Phi, psi and omega in degrees: 000136172288147175217142177230129178240141176254132179241146176282182183294341178269355181090014177279131180289124185251307186218159179223141175228137180236003179266130182308315182297318179289323177299312180299319182298318183278342173278333186311314181298339179271350183083004180283136175251146181221144177198180179232145172234149177296138174284136180236150178298136179230146176296144178237130350286136182251152179268181180298320182301323182292321180291314180298324178291318181295326184244030183302318182294315181294320178295323177296325180295334178283339185310314182297332183267333187224138174268097184269128182245338182204165180207160170212168180240116183247140179224135175229139180231159177307136179089358179300123183295338180283340192297314184305317178291316178298318181301314178299318179295316182290325182285336176292125183302134184210171176228169174230151178285350175224176182297146172251117183239127180230135173239118183278118178274331174201160178072198186219160176207152185243122175258136170254125183243130175283132179237175183301330184239024180147233183221153172241137173253118183247111178265119179247149177229180182309133181095351181253144176236153180221142177233112178269131182291155176305138175086354179286122179288131184202172173217171181218147176213150178226016173089178180297323182235083186295144178213082179209158172226136183218151168266124178251130183246140186230142175274341181259136180303329182279356176087216189289114176232112183266141175241097181303141179273337183075000181284141174280134179266150174290176181283075176280146178295134173288170187316303185300317178289322178300311181297317179298315179294318178300313179297324176294319181294322183268006175080022177257166175240149177289140177275156174085000000 
């Protein structure tokens, strides 16, 4: 389920939305687009070509809104030795010179978006895509033990180029705390 939380400038959790329509409505002022694509079986381990072939129609539909020049398929699993360094890089607030588009093939990820009156926390899961507009200050987290796979789409031929903002972020809950608080709010319990 997609979830969007609003935080004030001090990082205090104010409101939560879990309805697609309300999530889109509250993302609209930031220019962020959100949607869903049906999950399709993919070969494992599969390459980028398999994903692009399986989602050719959906990717073509993005064409009018985004000039896509390159893509990659990224996967992180618990215990991945790359994650601590990547996590620090992704959590540091940054911008991109072009749109950042992610389609989650499996797992979940949390985007923090700077908004006019604070921050938004957008939790995406498998089957959901998000497009952050060029220049939007944001960060990303997938928890202490990341478990996700995503198709990343780029408008620049060289791919992902981050421009750190250098801004200090308030004490926003990291992925694991965000998910625990969200599940408590919506009356669910954590499994396991």
